[in-house]
C-alpha positions as CSV (number, residue, x, y, z in Angstrom):
1,M,41.5,20.1,-74.8
2,L,40.6,16.4,-74.8
3,F,42.5,15.8,-71.6
4,R,41.0,18.9,-69.9
5,R,37.5,17.7,-71.0
6,L,38.1,14.2,-69.6
7,F,39.5,15.7,-66.4
8,Q,36.3,17.8,-66.0
9,V,34.0,14.7,-66.5
10,L,36.2,12.8,-64.0
11,V,35.9,15.6,-61.3
12,V,32.0,15.7,-61.9
13,F,31.8,11.8,-61.5
14,I,33.8,11.9,-58.3
15,F,31.8,14.7,-56.8
16,T,28.5,13.0,-57.8
17,V,29.6,9.7,-56.2
18,A,30.6,11.6,-53.1
19,L,27.3,13.2,-52.8
20,I,25.5,9.8,-53.3
21,G,27.7,8.5,-50.5
22,C,27.0,11.3,-48.2
23,S,23.3,10.9,-48.9
24,S,23.4,7.2,-48.2
25,D,25.4,8.0,-45.0
26,D,22.9,10.4,-43.9
27,K,20.0,8.1,-44.6
28,G,21.8,5.4,-42.6
29,A,22.4,7.8,-39.7
30,D,18.7,9.0,-39.8
31,E,17.7,5.3,-39.7
32,E,20.0,4.5,-37.0
33,G,18.8,7.6,-35.0
34,T,15.2,6.5,-35.4
35,E,16.1,2.9,-34.4
36,N,18.0,4.2,-31.4
37,S,15.2,6.4,-30.3
38,A,12.8,3.4,-30.5
39,D,15.2,1.2,-28.6
40,A,16.0,4.0,-26.0
41,T,14.0,2.2,-23.1
42,E,13.9,-1.4,-21.8
43,D,11.0,-3.6,-22.3
44,E,11.2,-4.9,-18.8
45,L,11.0,-3.5,-15.3
46,H,12.5,-5.6,-12.6
47,V,11.3,-5.0,-9.0
48,A,12.8,-6.6,-5.9
49,L,10.1,-7.0,-3.1
50,Y,11.1,-7.8,0.5
51,S,8.6,-10.6,0.9
52,A,5.9,-12.5,-1.1
53,P,2.2,-11.3,-0.8
54,A,0.0,-13.5,1.1
55,T,-2.4,-13.2,-1.8
56,L,-2.9,-10.8,-4.7
57,D,-6.7,-10.9,-4.0
58,Q,-6.8,-7.2,-2.7
59,P,-10.2,-7.4,-0.8
60,M,-8.8,-10.3,1.2
61,D,-5.7,-8.8,2.5
62,T,-4.3,-5.8,4.3
63,G,-0.6,-6.2,3.3
64,I,1.5,-3.7,1.7
65,Q,2.6,-6.2,-0.9
66,S,-1.0,-7.0,-2.2
67,R,-1.9,-3.4,-2.2
68,D,1.2,-2.2,-4.2
69,I,1.5,-5.3,-6.6
70,G,-2.3,-6.0,-6.9
71,R,-3.1,-2.5,-8.3
72,L,-1.0,-3.3,-11.4
73,M,-4.0,-5.3,-12.6
74,F,-6.8,-4.3,-10.4
75,E,-8.9,-1.0,-10.5
76,T,-11.7,0.5,-8.3
77,L,-14.8,2.5,-9.1
78,V,-13.2,5.5,-7.2
79,T,-9.7,6.2,-6.2
80,N,-7.7,9.0,-4.3
81,D,-6.0,11.9,-5.8
82,S,-2.8,13.3,-4.2
83,A,-5.1,15.4,-1.8
84,Y,-6.9,12.0,-0.7
85,K,-9.9,13.3,-2.4
86,P,-12.0,10.5,-3.9
87,V,-12.3,10.8,-7.7
88,P,-13.8,8.4,-10.3
89,M,-11.7,5.7,-11.7
90,L,-13.8,3.0,-13.3
91,A,-17.0,5.1,-12.6
92,D,-17.6,7.8,-15.4
93,S,-19.7,9.8,-13.0
94,I,-21.3,9.7,-9.6
95,D,-24.6,11.1,-8.5
96,V,-25.6,11.3,-4.8
97,S,-29.3,11.8,-3.7
98,E,-30.2,14.6,-1.5
99,D,-30.7,12.3,1.4
100,G,-27.3,10.9,1.1
101,L,-28.8,7.3,0.9
102,S,-28.3,6.6,-2.8
103,Y,-25.1,6.6,-4.9
104,T,-25.6,6.1,-8.7
105,F,-22.5,5.1,-10.5
106,K,-22.4,5.5,-14.3
107,L,-19.8,3.2,-15.6
108,R,-17.0,3.9,-18.3
109,Q,-18.0,2.0,-21.4
110,G,-15.5,0.0,-23.3
111,V,-13.4,-1.0,-20.4
112,E,-12.0,-4.6,-21.0
113,F,-11.1,-7.1,-18.5
114,H,-7.8,-9.0,-19.2
115,N,-10.0,-11.9,-20.5
116,G,-11.4,-9.7,-23.2
117,K,-14.8,-9.4,-21.6
118,E,-16.2,-5.9,-21.2
119,M,-16.8,-4.7,-17.8
120,K,-20.5,-4.1,-17.0
121,A,-22.7,-3.5,-14.1
122,E,-23.2,-7.1,-13.2
123,D,-19.4,-7.4,-12.7
124,V,-19.4,-4.3,-10.4
125,V,-22.4,-5.5,-8.3
126,A,-20.7,-9.0,-7.7
127,S,-17.3,-7.5,-6.9
128,M,-18.7,-4.9,-4.5
129,D,-21.0,-7.4,-2.7
130,R,-17.7,-9.7,-2.2
131,W,-15.8,-6.6,-1.0
132,M,-18.2,-5.7,1.6
133,E,-18.1,-9.3,2.8
134,K,-14.4,-9.6,2.9
135,S,-13.1,-6.1,3.7
136,T,-12.2,-5.1,7.4
137,I,-12.3,-1.3,6.4
138,T,-15.9,-0.9,5.7
139,G,-17.0,-0.2,9.3
140,N,-20.8,0.4,9.8
141,I,-21.2,2.5,6.6
142,F,-22.2,-0.5,4.5
143,N,-24.3,-2.4,7.0
144,D,-27.4,-3.4,5.2
145,A,-26.1,-1.7,2.1
146,V,-27.4,-3.1,-1.3
147,W,-25.8,-2.8,-4.8
148,T,-27.9,-3.1,-7.7
149,E,-27.8,-3.2,-11.5
150,E,-29.9,-0.4,-13.0
151,D,-28.7,-1.0,-16.5
152,E,-25.7,-2.5,-18.3
153,Y,-23.6,0.5,-17.4
154,T,-25.2,1.9,-14.2
155,V,-25.0,0.6,-10.7
156,V,-26.7,2.0,-7.5
157,L,-25.6,1.7,-4.0
158,Q,-28.3,2.0,-1.4
159,L,-27.3,2.8,2.1
160,A,-29.3,2.1,5.2
161,K,-27.9,5.3,6.8
162,P,-26.2,8.3,5.1
163,S,-22.5,8.8,5.7
164,S,-20.1,11.4,4.6
165,L,-17.4,8.9,4.5
166,T,-18.9,6.6,1.8
167,L,-16.9,7.6,-1.1
168,D,-13.6,7.9,1.0
169,T,-14.0,4.3,2.0
170,L,-14.8,3.1,-1.5
171,A,-11.6,4.9,-2.6
172,S,-9.2,3.3,0.0
173,S,-6.2,1.6,-1.3
174,K,-6.1,-0.7,1.7
175,Q,-8.2,-3.8,0.9
176,A,-9.2,-2.2,-2.4
177,A,-12.6,-2.7,-3.7
178,A,-11.2,-4.4,-6.8
179,I,-13.6,-4.9,-9.8
180,M,-13.3,-8.4,-11.2
181,P,-15.5,-10.4,-13.6
182,K,-18.7,-11.7,-12.2
183,E,-17.9,-15.3,-12.9
184,I,-14.6,-15.1,-11.1
185,V,-16.1,-13.6,-8.1
186,E,-18.9,-16.2,-7.9
187,A,-16.4,-19.1,-8.5
188,A,-14.1,-17.9,-5.7
189,P,-13.7,-20.2,-2.7
190,A,-13.4,-18.8,0.9
191,E,-9.6,-18.5,0.7
192,G,-9.7,-16.2,-2.3
193,V,-10.2,-16.1,-6.2
194,E,-8.6,-18.7,-8.3
195,E,-7.8,-16.3,-11.2
196,Y,-6.4,-12.8,-11.1
197,I,-8.3,-10.8,-13.7
198,G,-8.9,-7.2,-13.6
199,T,-9.0,-4.1,-15.9
200,G,-5.5,-2.5,-15.0
201,P,-2.7,-1.5,-17.3
202,F,-0.9,-4.8,-16.7
203,K,-2.3,-8.3,-16.7
204,F,-1.2,-11.2,-14.4
205,V,0.9,-13.9,-16.2
206,E,2.6,-16.1,-13.6
207,W,3.5,-16.4,-9.9
208,K,6.5,-18.6,-9.3
209,Q,6.4,-19.1,-5.6
210,D,9.2,-17.6,-3.8
211,Q,10.9,-16.5,-7.0
212,Y,8.9,-13.9,-8.9
213,I,5.5,-12.6,-10.0
214,H,5.2,-11.8,-13.7
215,F,2.9,-9.1,-15.3
216,E,2.8,-8.0,-18.9
217,K,1.3,-4.9,-20.6
218,Y,-2.3,-5.3,-21.4
219,D,-2.5,-3.8,-24.9
220,E,-6.3,-3.2,-24.8
221,Y,-6.1,-1.2,-21.6
222,S,-8.6,1.8,-21.3
223,A,-6.6,4.6,-19.9
224,L,-8.0,7.9,-18.5
225,E,-6.7,11.1,-20.2
226,D,-6.4,13.2,-17.2
227,E,-2.9,14.1,-15.8
228,P,-1.6,11.5,-13.2
229,D,-2.5,12.8,-9.7
230,G,-1.9,10.4,-6.6
231,L,-3.7,7.3,-7.8
232,A,-5.9,9.1,-10.2
233,G,-5.5,10.2,-13.7
234,K,-3.7,8.4,-16.6
235,R,-2.1,5.1,-16.0
236,E,0.1,4.1,-18.7
237,A,2.3,0.8,-19.2
238,L,5.6,2.0,-20.4
239,V,7.3,-1.3,-20.2
240,Q,6.1,-4.7,-21.8
241,D,6.8,-6.9,-18.8
242,I,7.2,-6.3,-15.0
243,Y,9.0,-8.9,-12.9
244,V,8.3,-8.5,-9.1
245,H,11.2,-10.7,-7.5
246,I,10.9,-12.0,-4.0
247,V,14.2,-11.0,-2.4
248,T,13.9,-11.3,1.4
249,D,17.5,-10.3,2.2
250,A,18.0,-6.5,2.0
251,S,21.6,-6.6,1.1
252,T,20.8,-8.9,-1.9
253,R,18.3,-6.3,-3.0
254,L,20.7,-3.5,-2.7
255,A,23.5,-5.4,-4.5
256,G,21.1,-6.4,-7.3
257,L,20.2,-2.9,-7.8
258,K,23.7,-1.8,-8.1
259,T,24.7,-4.5,-10.5
260,G,21.5,-3.8,-12.6
261,E,19.8,-7.1,-11.9
262,Y,17.0,-5.0,-10.4
263,D,15.6,-1.6,-11.4
264,I,13.7,-0.8,-8.3
265,A,14.4,-2.2,-4.8
266,Y,11.8,-2.0,-2.0
267,Q,12.7,-1.1,1.6
268,I,16.5,-0.6,1.6
269,P,17.8,-0.6,5.1
270,N,17.6,2.9,6.5
271,D,21.2,2.8,7.5
272,D,22.1,2.7,3.8
273,Y,20.3,5.8,2.9
274,E,23.4,8.2,2.9
275,Q,25.3,5.6,0.7
276,I,22.4,5.6,-1.8
277,A,21.9,9.4,-1.7
278,N,25.6,9.9,-2.7
279,D,25.6,7.3,-5.5
280,E,25.1,8.8,-8.9
281,N,23.9,5.6,-10.3
282,V,21.0,5.0,-7.9
283,E,18.4,7.3,-6.4
284,P,16.6,7.0,-3.1
285,Y,12.8,7.3,-2.9
286,P,11.6,8.2,0.8
287,A,8.1,6.9,1.0
288,T,5.8,7.8,3.8
289,H,4.6,4.5,5.3
290,G,2.4,5.6,8.2
291,E,2.4,4.6,11.8
292,L,4.2,1.8,13.6
293,M,2.2,0.2,16.3
294,L,2.4,-2.6,18.9
295,V,-0.7,-4.6,18.6
296,Y,-2.2,-6.4,21.6
297,N,-4.2,-9.6,21.5
298,K,-7.6,-8.5,22.9
299,G,-9.4,-11.8,22.2
300,E,-7.3,-14.3,24.1
301,G,-4.6,-14.6,26.6
302,L,-2.9,-12.4,29.3
303,V,-3.1,-9.0,27.5
304,T,-7.0,-9.1,27.2
305,D,-6.9,-7.3,30.5
306,P,-6.7,-3.5,29.8
307,K,-4.5,-3.1,33.0
308,M,-1.8,-5.3,31.4
309,R,-2.0,-3.3,28.2
310,Q,-1.7,-0.1,30.1
311,A,1.3,-1.4,32.0
312,I,3.2,-2.3,28.8
313,N,2.3,1.0,27.2
314,A,3.6,2.9,30.3
315,A,6.9,1.1,30.1
316,L,7.6,1.9,26.3
317,D,10.2,4.5,25.4
318,M,9.0,5.4,21.9
319,D,12.1,7.4,20.9
320,E,14.4,4.4,21.7
321,I,12.0,2.1,19.9
322,M,11.8,4.2,16.8
323,L,15.4,5.0,16.5
324,G,16.2,1.3,16.9
325,A,13.6,0.3,14.2
326,V,14.2,3.2,11.6
327,V,18.0,3.8,12.4
328,T,18.1,7.3,11.2
329,E,16.3,10.2,12.9
330,D,15.5,11.7,9.5
331,L,13.0,9.0,8.7
332,Y,10.7,8.9,11.8
333,W,8.7,11.2,14.0
334,L,7.1,10.9,17.4
335,S,3.3,11.4,17.4
336,P,0.4,9.9,19.4
337,G,-1.9,10.2,16.4
338,Y,-3.7,7.0,15.1
339,M,-4.4,9.0,12.0
340,H,-1.3,10.1,9.8
341,K,-0.1,13.6,10.6
342,D,-0.6,14.6,6.9
343,I,-4.3,14.0,7.1
344,E,-5.1,17.3,8.6
345,A,-8.8,16.9,8.9
346,W,-8.1,13.9,11.5
347,N,-4.7,14.5,12.9
348,S,-5.0,14.5,16.7
349,E,-2.9,14.7,19.8
350,A,-5.6,13.5,22.2
351,G,-4.1,11.3,24.9
352,I,-0.6,12.6,24.4
353,E,0.1,12.3,28.2
354,Y,-0.1,8.5,27.8
355,Y,2.1,8.5,24.8
356,N,6.0,7.8,25.3
357,Q,5.8,7.6,29.0
358,A,8.9,5.6,29.5
359,D,7.9,5.2,33.2
360,P,9.1,1.8,34.6
361,D,7.8,2.5,38.1
362,K,4.2,3.2,36.8
363,A,4.4,0.1,34.6
364,K,5.4,-2.0,37.6
365,Q,2.5,-0.6,39.7
366,L,0.0,-1.4,36.8
367,L,1.5,-5.0,36.6
368,D,0.7,-5.5,40.1
369,E,-2.8,-4.2,39.7
370,A,-3.3,-6.6,36.8
371,G,-2.0,-9.6,38.9
372,Y,0.9,-10.4,36.6
373,N,2.8,-13.4,38.1
374,G,5.7,-13.9,35.8
375,E,3.9,-15.6,32.9
376,T,5.7,-15.5,29.4
377,L,4.3,-13.2,26.8
378,T,4.8,-14.0,23.1
379,I,5.7,-11.5,20.5
380,I,5.6,-12.8,16.9
381,S,7.9,-11.1,14.4
382,T,9.6,-11.4,11.0
383,R,13.1,-10.6,9.7
384,D,11.5,-10.0,6.4
385,D,10.9,-6.4,7.4
386,D,13.8,-4.7,9.3
387,V,11.6,-2.1,11.0
388,I,9.3,-4.8,12.4
389,Y,12.1,-7.0,13.5
390,N,14.3,-4.2,15.1
391,S,11.3,-2.8,17.0
392,S,10.4,-6.2,18.4
393,V,13.8,-6.6,19.7
394,V,13.8,-3.3,21.5
395,I,10.4,-3.8,22.9
396,Q,11.4,-7.2,24.1
397,Q,14.2,-5.7,26.2
398,Q,12.2,-2.8,27.5
399,L,9.5,-5.1,28.8
400,K,12.1,-7.5,30.3
401,E,13.5,-4.5,32.4
402,I,10.2,-4.2,34.1
403,G,10.1,-7.9,34.9
404,I,7.8,-9.1,32.1
405,E,9.1,-12.4,30.5
406,V,8.9,-12.0,26.7
407,E,9.6,-14.6,24.0
408,L,10.3,-13.5,20.6
409,E,9.1,-15.9,17.9
410,V,10.4,-15.1,14.4
411,Y,8.9,-16.3,11.1
412,D,8.8,-15.4,7.5
413,M,6.2,-12.7,6.7
414,P,3.5,-14.9,5.1
415,T,3.8,-17.3,8.1
416,M,3.5,-14.5,10.5
417,F,0.4,-13.2,8.6
418,K,-1.1,-16.8,9.1
419,M,-0.1,-16.9,12.8
420,R,-1.9,-13.7,13.5
421,E,-5.2,-15.4,12.7
422,D,-4.6,-18.0,15.5
423,L,-5.2,-16.0,18.7
424,S,-3.9,-18.8,20.9
425,T,-0.4,-18.3,19.5
426,W,0.6,-14.7,20.3
427,N,0.1,-11.9,22.8
428,M,1.5,-9.0,20.7
429,F,2.9,-8.2,17.3
430,I,4.3,-5.1,15.6
431,T,3.1,-3.9,12.3
432,G,3.1,-0.7,10.1
433,S,-0.3,0.8,9.6
434,S,-0.4,2.4,6.2
435,V,-2.1,5.8,5.6
436,V,-6.0,5.7,5.5
437,S,-8.2,8.7,4.8
438,T,-10.8,8.2,7.7
439,P,-10.9,6.8,11.2
440,P,-13.3,4.1,10.6
441,Q,-10.8,2.4,8.1
442,L,-8.1,2.0,10.9
443,L,-7.3,-1.6,11.3
444,A,-6.1,-0.7,14.9
445,L,-9.7,0.0,15.8
446,S,-11.3,-3.0,13.8
447,P,-13.3,-5.6,15.6
448,T,-12.1,-8.4,13.0
449,W,-8.5,-7.7,12.8
450,G,-5.4,-8.2,15.1
451,G,-7.2,-9.6,18.1
452,G,-10.2,-7.4,17.6
453,V,-11.5,-4.4,19.2
454,N,-14.8,-5.2,20.8
455,D,-15.2,-2.2,23.1
456,D,-18.7,-0.9,22.9
457,K,-17.6,2.7,23.4
458,I,-15.0,2.7,20.6
459,L,-17.4,1.0,18.1
460,E,-20.3,3.1,18.9
461,Q,-18.3,6.4,18.6
462,L,-16.9,5.1,15.2
463,S,-20.3,4.6,14.0
464,A,-21.2,7.9,15.2
465,I,-18.4,9.5,13.0
466,E,-19.8,7.8,10.0
467,T,-23.3,9.3,10.4
468,S,-22.0,12.9,11.5
469,E,-23.5,15.7,9.7
470,S,-20.2,17.8,9.8
471,Q,-16.5,17.4,9.9
472,E,-16.3,19.5,13.1
473,E,-18.7,17.2,14.8
474,A,-16.9,14.0,13.5
475,K,-13.5,15.4,14.6
476,Q,-14.7,16.0,18.2
477,I,-15.8,12.5,18.3
478,W,-12.6,11.3,16.9
479,D,-10.7,13.2,19.6
480,D,-12.8,11.6,22.3
481,I,-12.1,8.0,20.8
482,Q,-8.2,8.7,20.7
483,Q,-8.2,10.0,24.2
484,Y,-10.1,6.9,25.5
485,A,-8.0,4.5,23.4
486,W,-4.8,5.9,25.1
487,E,-6.1,6.4,28.6
488,E,-8.2,3.2,29.1
489,H,-8.7,0.6,26.4
490,V,-5.2,0.7,24.7
491,P,-6.1,-1.6,21.8
492,V,-2.6,-0.9,20.3
493,S,0.4,1.3,21.3
494,I,1.2,3.7,18.5
495,L,5.0,3.9,18.6
496,G,5.5,6.6,15.9
497,G,5.3,7.6,12.4
498,Y,7.9,6.6,9.8
499,S,9.1,6.6,6.3
500,M,10.7,3.7,4.5
501,F,12.7,4.2,1.5
502,H,12.9,2.4,-1.9
503,A,15.8,2.8,-4.3
504,A,15.9,2.9,-8.1
505,S,18.4,2.9,-10.9
506,A,19.2,6.4,-12.2
507,K,17.9,4.9,-15.5
508,V,14.4,4.7,-14.1
509,E,12.1,7.5,-15.0
510,G,8.6,8.3,-13.7
511,F,8.6,6.1,-10.7
512,T,6.6,7.7,-7.9
513,T,5.1,6.8,-4.6
514,F,1.6,7.5,-3.1
515,S,0.0,5.1,-0.7
516,G,2.8,2.7,-1.9
517,A,4.9,2.4,-5.0
518,I,3.4,3.2,-8.4
519,F,4.8,1.3,-11.4
520,W,2.6,2.5,-14.2
521,N,4.0,5.6,-16.1
522,T,7.4,4.2,-15.2
523,K,10.1,3.4,-17.9
524,V,13.7,2.3,-17.8
525,N,16.1,4.2,-20.1
526,K,19.0,2.2,-21.7
């Protein structure tokens, strides 16, 4: 009996110890599961960019790099949703007077700059005054416009003339109307602000020239609660740090993506598209870029003569140029439109008879009329962008075939941007024009960019668009402008539209593109 009793006690003891052990194991498993869940994503996002921005001061620069990278830290009063409709961002509400001359912006309260200062009306007024001074996209809409502070959280824009394009222009991501602290704006020298301080989900940490730009999550960021939609809605920093690496060689960007050194790589060469699409470890992200265009120097040199520009345009075989530039037919389209084909309100085929002529005989005749006598024309280009460089080479060859001497000068991209400012050094360059929402925002027709359009007819008609009372009236004026641009003035030659493609690790989640790459709401799974 005693043995049986001892045996029963021993069994109960062993069973109890086993239960305690199981409970302990379960607790450990639960803790490990919780810990794994917390550590399921990386703290850092590494992006490989194809060239360094000229600056991150968005109102100063038209480049893709400053647009995409700058908006990590800078925000605007209004922005575009996925339908290119302007919606509030730093503004809480917008009231427009009946005569269309006065816009009252109530500001969101409690929005902090990255230096801890609350954004108020004085900061907005200073920022908008500077944007009107620096930006090339404002057209005539903001001529004699005045921004005033009504109270700490209210600003008023007073226009000299009403325009239905006002909010569209304020929402543009090109040369964005970035809101910065008043003291930063007022202390800025002519070449740009000396500190990068905004209100965005990430704050600037360091720019190590030719290596990387470092941003970190801003813990006090005031996010909207609306669903993300284009550039509108909630912007959430899902990583602690973003490193934007400057990697000019495309094969190095791709190799780094495959090894895990980079999570996202900009502008992978299009001939690698199929390879990426068939690799389970990486994903391609086609991103509509806009229109590729040959820009003529209309301010100085041989191509100031419209006949020379007409001759060059008549020689161009756009299909050959676009295929050479983009490599795959899946990523480009032929269109004479200055405005992107997806902007239905403004897409136009006016002047199509002067697009993609590929007519060497006509080109030679126009050269004779222009009095061309074998002088050398200079195209400035860069190997930092395959599309720009490849198209430059094809155009150089096409022009040589009609007897034009063409010299191709190749620089890194920041140097090329600087060269464009000196009209004595070039006759032509190729660039991609990103999508804009209204014709007056087009750099191709700006009087202050790329050799400048100083044609009275174009500038007067653009001004008429800005003051049109209806979309139908404005569209008719726009068709007339585009016809005249192709037929007579030829400020640029639109070569075609194209998409570039980025690539990301399959571990990346939430990465999207709209008017460029978007890195908020993006995380990297382990």
